[in-house]
C-alpha positions in Angstrom: 5.1 -134.6 97.0 5.8 -133.8 93.4 2.2 -133.0 92.9 0.5 -129.6 93.2 -1.4 -129.1 96.1 -5.0 -128.3 94.5 -6.9 -126.8 97.6 -6.0 -124.2 100.2 -6.3 -126.8 103.0 -3.1 -129.0 101.4 -1.3 -126.0 100.5 -1.1 -125.3 104.2 -0.3 -128.8 105.1 2.5 -128.7 103.0 4.0 -125.5 103.4 3.2 -124.0 106.6 6.6 -124.8 107.9 8.0 -122.2 105.2 5.5 -119.8 106.4 6.2 -119.5 109.6 10.1 -118.9 108.9 9.3 -116.1 106.8 7.0 -115.1 109.3 10.1 -114.6 111.9 12.2 -113.7 109.2 9.9 -111.1 108.6 9.7 -110.1 111.8 13.1 -109.3 112.1 13.5 -107.5 108.9 10.8 -105.1 110.2 12.4 -105.0 113.7 14.9 -102.2 111.8 12.0 -100.3 111.4 9.5 -100.5 114.4 12.4 -100.3 117.3 13.5 -97.1 115.9 11.1 -95.3 118.3 12.3 -96.7 121.2 15.6 -95.3 120.7 15.1 -91.7 119.5 15.1 -90.2 123.4 17.7 -92.4 124.6 20.2 -91.2 121.7 18.9 -87.6 121.8 19.2 -87.6 125.8 22.9 -88.8 125.2 24.7 -87.2 122.5 21.8 -84.3 121.9 21.6 -84.9 118.2 18.6 -84.0 116.4 15.8 -86.1 116.1 15.9 -85.7 112.1 19.9 -87.0 112.2 18.8 -90.1 114.5 15.9 -90.6 112.1 18.6 -90.6 109.0 20.4 -93.7 110.1 17.1 -95.8 109.0 17.1 -93.6 105.7 20.3 -95.2 104.9 18.8 -98.5 104.7 16.0 -97.5 103.3 18.2 -95.3 100.4 20.1 -98.8 99.8 16.8 -100.7 99.2 15.5 -97.9 96.5 18.5 -98.2 94.9 19.3 -102.0 94.7 15.9 -103.5 95.4 14.6 -104.4 92.2 18.2 -106.7 91.6 17.0 -108.3 95.3 14.2 -109.0 93.3 15.6 -110.5 90.5 18.5 -112.6 92.0 15.6 -114.0 93.6 13.5 -114.9 91.0 16.7 -116.8 89.2 18.3 -118.4 92.8 15.3 -118.9 95.1 14.6 -117.2 98.5 16.6 -119.7 100.8 20.0 -118.8 98.8 19.6 -115.6 99.7 17.1 -114.7 103.0 19.3 -117.4 105.1 23.1 -115.5 104.5 21.4 -111.8 105.2 20.1 -112.9 108.5 23.5 -114.2 109.7 24.9 -111.1 108.8 22.3 -108.7 109.6 21.9 -110.5 113.1 25.2 -109.2 113.5 25.5 -105.8 111.6 22.1 -104.7 113.9 23.9 -106.1 117.3 26.7 -103.8 116.1 24.3 -100.4 116.4 25.5 -101.0 119.9 29.2 -99.2 119.1 27.9 -96.0 118.3 30.2 -93.5 119.6 29.6 -89.6 120.3 30.1 -88.8 116.8 27.4 -88.7 114.4 29.5 -90.6 111.4 29.7 -93.5 113.5 25.9 -93.8 113.8 25.3 -93.1 109.8 28.6 -95.6 109.2 27.1 -98.6 111.2 23.3 -98.2 109.5 25.5 -98.7 106.4 26.7 -102.0 107.0 23.6 -102.8 107.8 21.8 -101.5 105.0 24.2 -104.1 102.7 23.7 -106.7 104.5 20.2 -105.9 105.5 19.2 -105.9 101.2 18.8 -110.1 101.7 16.4 -110.0 104.2 13.8 -107.4 102.4 10.0 -108.2 102.6 10.5 -109.0 99.2 12.7 -112.1 100.0 9.9 -113.6 102.2 7.0 -112.3 99.9 8.4 -114.5 96.7 8.7 -117.7 98.7 5.3 -117.6 99.9 3.6 -116.5 96.6 5.4 -119.1 94.8 4.3 -121.8 97.6 0.6 -120.9 97.2 -2.4 -120.7 94.7 -5.7 -121.2 96.5 -4.5 -119.5 100.0 -2.5 -117.0 98.9 -4.0 -114.0 100.9 -4.1 -115.8 104.0 -0.4 -117.1 103.7 1.1 -113.6 102.6 -1.4 -112.0 105.9 -0.1 -114.7 108.2 3.8 -114.0 106.7 3.3 -110.2 106.8 2.3 -110.8 110.7 5.7 -110.8 111.5 5.7 -106.7 110.7 3.3 -107.2 113.4 4.8 -109.1 116.0 8.1 -106.8 115.4 5.2 -103.6 116.1 4.5 -105.1 119.1 7.9 -106.4 120.3 9.9 -103.3 118.9 8.6 -101.0 121.8 7.4 -103.6 124.4 10.6 -105.4 124.9 12.7 -102.2 123.7 11.4 -100.2 127.0 12.0 -103.3 129.4 15.8 -103.7 127.4 16.4 -100.0 127.6 15.0 -99.2 131.2 17.2 -102.3 132.6 20.2 -102.8 130.7 20.5 -99.7 128.1 20.0 -98.9 124.6 23.4 -100.6 123.6 22.4 -103.7 125.2 19.1 -104.0 124.0 20.3 -103.4 120.5 22.4 -106.8 121.3 19.8 -108.3 122.6 17.6 -107.8 119.2 20.1 -108.4 116.8 21.4 -111.9 118.3 18.3 -112.6 119.9 15.7 -111.9 117.4 17.8 -112.2 114.5 19.3 -115.6 115.7 16.1 -116.9 116.3 15.1 -115.8 113.0 18.1 -117.5 111.8 17.6 -120.6 113.3 13.9 -121.3 112.2 15.2 -121.0 108.7 18.0 -123.3 108.5 15.2 -125.7 109.3 12.0 -124.7 108.0 12.8 -122.0 105.0 12.6 -124.0 102.2 11.8 -122.9 98.6 8.8 -124.3 97.0 8.8 -125.9 93.6 7.8 -123.5 90.6 3.8 -124.0 90.1 4.5 -125.2 86.2 4.7 -128.2 84.6 7.9 -129.2 86.0 10.6 -128.2 88.8 13.0 -127.1 87.0 11.2 -124.9 84.6 11.9 -121.1 84.1 10.2 -118.8 85.3 9.1 -117.4 81.9 6.4 -120.4 82.1 4.5 -118.7 85.0 1.1 -117.1 84.6 1.6 -113.5 84.8 3.0 -110.4 82.5 6.9 -109.8 81.8 8.5 -106.8 84.3 8.3 -103.9 82.0 4.3 -104.6 80.7 3.0 -105.5 84.3 5.2 -102.0 85.9 3.6 -99.8 83.1 0.0 -101.2 83.5 -2.4 -99.6 85.1 -3.4 -101.1 88.1 0.2 -101.7 89.0 0.6 -97.4 88.7 -2.1 -97.1 91.3 -0.8 -99.2 93.9 2.4 -97.8 93.3 1.3 -94.4 93.9 -0.8 -95.4 96.9 1.9 -97.2 98.9 4.3 -94.2 97.7 2.3 -92.0 99.2 1.7 -93.7 102.4 5.5 -94.4 103.0 6.5 -91.1 102.6 4.5 -89.7 104.9 3.0 -92.4 107.0 6.6 -93.6 107.7 7.5 -90.7 109.8 4.3 -91.4 112.2 5.8 -95.0 112.3 9.2 -94.2 113.6 7.8 -91.6 116.0 5.0 -93.2 117.3 6.1 -93.4 120.7 7.6 -90.1 120.8 4.1 -88.8 119.7 2.1 -90.6 122.5 4.8 -89.2 124.6 3.6 -85.9 123.8 0.0 -86.6 124.4 -1.9 -86.8 127.5 -0.8 -90.3 128.2 2.6 -89.0 128.7 5.8 -91.1 128.8 4.7 -93.6 131.3 2.3 -95.1 129.1 3.2 -94.1 125.8 5.4 -97.2 124.7 2.7 -99.9 126.5 0.2 -98.3 124.0 2.1 -98.1 120.9 3.1 -102.0 121.4 -0.8 -102.8 121.1 -0.7 -101.5 117.7 0.9 -105.0 116.8 -1.8 -106.9 118.3 -4.3 -104.8 116.0 -2.1 -105.6 113.3 -1.9 -109.0 113.4 -5.8 -109.4 113.4 -6.0 -106.6 110.6 -3.6 -108.8 108.5 -5.7 -112.0 109.0 -8.9 -110.2 108.3 -8.1 -108.9 105.1 -6.5 -112.2 103.8 -9.3 -114.2 104.6 -12.1 -111.6 102.8 -9.4 -110.9 99.8 -9.3 -115.1 99.1 -12.9 -115.4 99.3 -13.9 -112.0 97.3 -12.8 -109.7 94.4 -14.7 -106.5 96.1 -12.3 -103.3 95.4 -14.0 -102.4 98.7 -11.7 -104.4 100.9 -8.2 -102.3 99.9 -10.4 -98.9 99.4 -11.1 -99.7 103.3 -8.0 -100.6 104.2 -6.3 -97.9 103.4 -8.9 -95.1 104.3 -9.5 -95.8 107.8 -5.8 -95.0 108.4 -7.6 -90.9 108.3 -9.5 -92.1 111.5 -6.2 -93.2 113.2 -4.3 -90.0 112.4 -7.2 -87.8 113.4 -7.1 -89.7 117.1 -3.6 -89.4 117.4 -3.9 -85.5 117.4 -4.8 -86.2 120.9 -7.6 -83.6 120.4 -10.0 -85.3 123.2 -7.2 -85.3 125.5 -8.7 -89.0 126.1 -6.1 -92.0 126.6 -9.2 -94.2 125.5 -9.4 -92.0 122.3 -5.6 -92.7 121.7 -5.8 -96.4 122.3 -8.4 -96.9 119.8 -6.8 -94.6 117.3 -3.5 -96.8 117.8 -5.5 -99.9 117.4 -6.9 -98.5 114.4 -3.7 -97.0 112.6 -2.3 -100.8 113.7 -4.9 -102.6 111.9 -4.6 -100.5 109.3 -0.6 -100.4 108.6 -1.5 -104.2 109.0 -3.8 -104.6 106.5 -2.0 -102.2 103.6 1.1 -104.9 103.8 -1.1 -107.7 102.9 -3.6 -105.8 100.2 -0.3 -104.7 98.7 1.4 -108.2 98.7 -1.6 -110.1 97.5 -2.6 -107.3 94.7 0.5 -107.3 93.3 0.6 -110.8 93.0 -2.9 -110.8 91.3 -2.2 -107.9 88.9 1.5 -108.9 88.3 1.2 -112.6 88.2 4.0 -114.7 89.0 6.0 -114.5 86.1 8.3 -111.8 87.0 7.4 -111.2 90.6 10.7 -111.4 92.8 11.3 -108.3 90.2 8.0 -106.4 90.4 7.5 -106.7 94.0 11.1 -106.0 94.3 10.9 -102.7 92.3 7.8 -101.7 94.3 9.5 -102.3 97.4 12.4 -100.1 96.1 10.2 -97.1 95.5 8.2 -97.5 99.0 11.9 -97.5 100.4 12.6 -94.0 98.8 9.2 -93.0 100.4 10.7 -94.7 103.9 14.0 -92.9 103.1 12.3 -89.7 103.4 9.5 -90.0 105.7 11.0 -90.2 108.9 14.1 -87.7 108.8 10.7 -85.2 107.4 8.7 -86.3 110.8 11.9 -85.3 112.9 12.9 -82.3 110.8 8.7 -81.1 111.6 8.9 -82.1 115.2 12.3 -80.1 115.6 10.9 -76.9 114.1 7.1 -77.2 116.1 8.1 -79.2 118.7 4.8 -80.8 117.7 4.1 -83.5 115.3 0.3 -82.3 114.9 1.9 -80.6 111.3 2.8 -84.5 110.2 -0.3 -86.0 111.3 -2.7 -83.3 109.5 -0.5 -83.8 106.3 -1.1 -87.5 106.6 -5.1 -87.4 106.6 -5.9 -86.5 103.5 -2.9 -88.9 102.3 -5.3 -91.7 103.2 -8.1 -90.5 101.4 -6.1 -90.2 98.2 -5.0 -93.7 98.4 -8.6 -95.0 98.8 -9.6 -93.4 96.1 -6.4 -94.8 94.0 -8.0 -98.4 94.9 -11.4 -98.0 93.4 -9.7 -97.3 90.1 -8.1 -101.1 90.2 -10.7 -103.2 88.0 -10.8 -106.7 88.5 -8.2 -108.9 88.6 -6.7 -110.0 85.1 -6.4 -114.0 84.2 -3.7 -115.0 83.1 -4.4 -118.7 82.9 -1.8 -121.3 83.2 1.5 -120.2 81.2 2.9 -117.2 79.8 1.4 -117.2 76.4 -1.5 -116.3 78.3 -2.4 -112.6 77.7 -4.7 -110.6 80.2 -4.5 -107.5 78.2 -7.8 -108.1 76.3 -9.1 -109.5 79.5 -9.0 -107.0 82.1 -8.4 -103.2 81.5 -6.5 -102.9 84.8 -3.4 -104.5 83.3 -3.4 -102.0 80.0 -0.1 -101.0 79.9 -0.2 -97.1 79.8 2.5 -96.5 77.2 1.2 -96.4 73.5 
């Protein structure tokens, strides 16, 4: 078991338990975001809070991730994902369940989200992405896609199970079920299956400096990484508002309240398909059209969500495209970072990228809520995000070919790939 796998099939035979447990860990982390759409209206009805203020709860988590995300990434590079992820799952499960203790004063809501924000740093997507990226080389894109399908499970399970739990047990018990049930299952599976793979270097004890790739500063200053960052930052700033408000958005359409949750849940199935299809393509081609299409197709989804056609079928198609678009975007981003930055500082680089994305996610949901509070409609938000998708697609066109880092730290891709040339003098 000490030899390095030479094919994707060998990697999967060795590390499928890691991918499975990481996928469930990723799903619980994603539940923080995707379950919010189910709780907006119950909290609004019980406490008469503005949707902007309800959305700001998650923004607290996003702001903490923005501030400390790079530190988590650097910690992962040093101690590994298991030592960070498993304690994080235990504490986050309790903290998520504790949202059931929210009182009538808005500060209790904010305080409980702050607790979740602190402990939830240890279950960020960076934790699961670093573990899988280190284990896989030949089948990395597909492995990342399967792991990131955990977010699609949350995209489905948040609305589907949340609707049933809130209707039959109330929103407080729904938080307990999500926290202790979903989070507890992720922790249980992680205890048995989530293990760090040996570093892909000459020895298991080799430092991260021997891994192929760019050092942190050069990586984040490369043209490709700047384009990836801008595209994802724009998408998170505007698209996260739709993600957090999807069920209320659909409730205001021809679907009505009754069908909105079920249609929103279908985005999860489409998300799984989008991730797996994208992973399969990325492992087999360097075509820039894969990331271009993955980001650009979102414009079609948001247009259909405007309900211009007053057709349930059109809305369903829009949600399915939206799910596939968000699913593909996650897979594309994680894979592109591993290819354009390499593994040498992958945890720190991906943590930095995730931190910037969380800044957009912190601002996006309250902005979307404020738009609704002012206009009593989500149409201004949807019209704003359509051109963003097209801008993101154009940025993907400028990435260039994958750098060739060789097999060690001395390999310098600067002369081999324009996309890795730092913009600084």
